[in-house]
C-alpha positions as CSV (number, residue, x, y, z in Angstrom):
1,M,35.5,75.8,50.6
2,K,38.9,76.9,51.7
3,Q,41.6,74.6,50.5
4,L,44.7,73.7,52.6
5,P,48.1,74.3,51.1
6,E,48.7,70.5,51.1
7,Y,45.8,70.1,48.7
8,D,47.3,72.9,46.5
9,K,50.4,70.7,46.1
10,I,48.3,67.6,45.4
11,Q,46.2,69.4,42.9
12,Q,49.4,70.4,41.0
13,Q,50.3,66.7,40.8
14,M,46.9,66.0,39.3
15,K,47.4,68.3,36.3
16,K,47.7,67.0,32.8
17,G,51.2,65.7,32.0
18,V,52.5,65.5,35.5
19,I,51.7,61.9,36.5
20,T,49.5,60.9,33.6
21,L,49.0,62.4,30.1
22,D,45.4,63.3,30.8
23,G,45.8,64.1,34.5
24,F,43.0,63.6,37.0
25,L,41.1,66.9,36.9
26,G,39.7,67.1,33.3
27,E,38.4,70.5,32.6
28,D,37.3,71.0,36.2
29,K,38.4,74.4,37.5
30,R,37.2,74.0,41.1
31,N,39.8,73.4,43.8
32,L,40.3,69.9,45.0
33,A,38.5,70.4,48.3
34,D,35.4,71.6,46.4
35,I,35.5,68.6,44.0
36,I,35.7,66.2,46.9
37,A,33.0,68.0,48.9
38,S,30.6,68.1,45.9
39,D,31.0,64.3,45.3
40,S,30.6,63.7,49.1
41,L,27.3,65.5,49.0
42,T,26.1,63.4,46.1
43,I,26.9,60.1,47.7
44,R,25.3,61.2,51.0
45,K,22.1,61.8,49.1
46,H,22.2,58.1,48.2
47,N,22.5,57.2,51.9
48,T,26.0,55.7,51.5
49,N,29.6,56.8,51.8
50,A,32.9,56.6,50.0
51,Q,34.2,53.6,52.0
52,T,31.1,51.5,51.2
53,I,31.5,52.3,47.5
54,A,35.2,51.4,47.6
55,N,34.4,48.1,49.5
56,R,31.9,47.2,46.8
57,M,34.5,48.0,44.1
58,R,37.0,45.7,45.9
59,H,34.4,43.0,46.2
60,F,34.0,42.8,42.4
61,K,37.8,43.0,41.8
62,E,38.5,40.2,44.3
63,L,35.8,37.9,42.9
64,G,36.6,38.8,39.3
65,S,40.3,38.0,39.7
66,A,39.3,34.3,39.6
67,G,38.5,34.7,35.9
68,L,42.2,35.2,35.0
69,G,41.4,38.1,32.5
70,E,38.1,36.6,31.2
71,F,34.6,37.5,32.2
72,I,33.0,35.5,35.0
73,T,29.5,35.7,36.3
74,I,28.9,36.8,39.9
75,D,25.5,36.4,41.6
76,E,23.9,35.6,38.2
77,K,23.6,39.4,37.8
78,F,27.1,40.7,37.1
79,D,29.7,39.8,34.6
80,V,33.2,40.9,35.8
81,K,36.6,40.9,34.2
82,V,39.9,41.9,35.9
83,E,42.8,42.4,33.7
84,S,46.3,43.8,34.2
85,V,47.9,46.4,31.9
86,R,51.7,46.8,32.3
87,G,52.9,49.5,34.5
88,M,52.4,51.3,37.8
89,L,51.1,54.7,38.8
90,P,51.8,56.7,42.0
91,S,49.0,58.4,43.8
92,P,49.1,62.2,43.7
93,F,48.0,62.1,47.3
94,G,51.1,60.1,48.2
95,G,50.6,57.1,50.3
96,K,51.6,53.4,50.2
97,G,53.5,53.6,46.9
98,M,52.6,52.5,43.4
99,Y,49.3,51.2,42.1
100,G,49.2,48.5,39.4
101,K,47.3,49.3,36.2
102,I,44.6,46.8,36.9
103,N,41.3,47.3,35.2
104,T,38.1,45.9,36.6
105,T,35.1,45.8,34.3
106,V,31.7,45.2,35.8
107,I,28.6,44.7,33.7
108,N,25.2,44.8,35.5
109,K,23.3,42.5,33.2
110,E,19.9,43.5,34.6
111,K,20.5,47.2,34.0
112,G,22.5,46.8,30.8
113,K,25.2,49.1,32.2
114,T,29.0,48.8,32.4
115,I,31.6,50.5,34.5
116,V,35.4,50.2,34.4
117,Y,37.7,51.2,37.2
118,T,41.3,50.7,38.4
119,D,43.1,50.0,41.7
120,L,44.0,53.7,41.7
121,H,40.3,54.6,41.6
122,I,39.7,52.4,44.6
123,H,42.5,54.1,46.5
124,F,41.2,57.6,45.5
125,I,37.6,56.8,46.7
126,A,38.4,54.8,49.8
127,D,41.2,57.0,51.2
128,H,40.3,60.5,49.8
129,G,36.6,60.5,48.5
130,F,38.0,61.5,45.1
131,F,36.3,60.4,41.9
132,E,38.4,62.6,39.6
133,G,37.4,66.0,38.2
134,K,34.6,66.7,35.8
135,G,35.6,66.1,32.2
136,S,38.5,63.8,33.2
137,P,38.4,60.8,30.7
138,F,38.6,58.4,33.7
139,R,36.2,60.2,36.1
140,L,33.8,57.8,37.8
141,E,30.4,59.5,38.5
142,P,29.4,58.5,42.0
143,E,25.8,58.0,41.1
144,E,26.7,55.6,38.2
145,L,29.0,53.6,40.6
146,I,26.2,53.4,43.2
147,D,23.7,52.3,40.5
148,I,25.7,49.9,38.5
149,L,27.5,48.2,41.4
150,E,24.3,48.3,43.5
151,V,26.1,49.8,46.4
152,P,24.2,49.2,49.6
153,E,23.0,52.0,51.8
154,T,25.1,52.7,54.9
155,E,23.6,52.2,58.3
156,K,23.1,55.5,60.2
């Protein structure tokens, strides 16, 4: 897929050591447009979309915040903890400003699986369909998010 010059600039911001030590691309050599397109295809195969995934992530973050940094049980099926780490990060895409380093941990007790994500991840997915590049230490695999969070299918 042809990448717009705007994405070239954003991709430069995503490299190791620019905004974060590890960057957002991992060892992924594809251009940003191809990374996003590939993940978009994956989530479409699961009959959902990036907005629905991000909404589910927000759902757990909002409910988990009531635990004040401790795990709480939601729907008798999920244990959720929301904790803040000091600091803020800008989005390489630009946007509303800085994102707090807030980690949300969701354990799906029935599946025995756990996922951890941040507010920046929610922004990436909701606003840009970006799950980070392959090999990034903080990449969220779309299929894992859909499975663990039990993301509903999107009506057609």
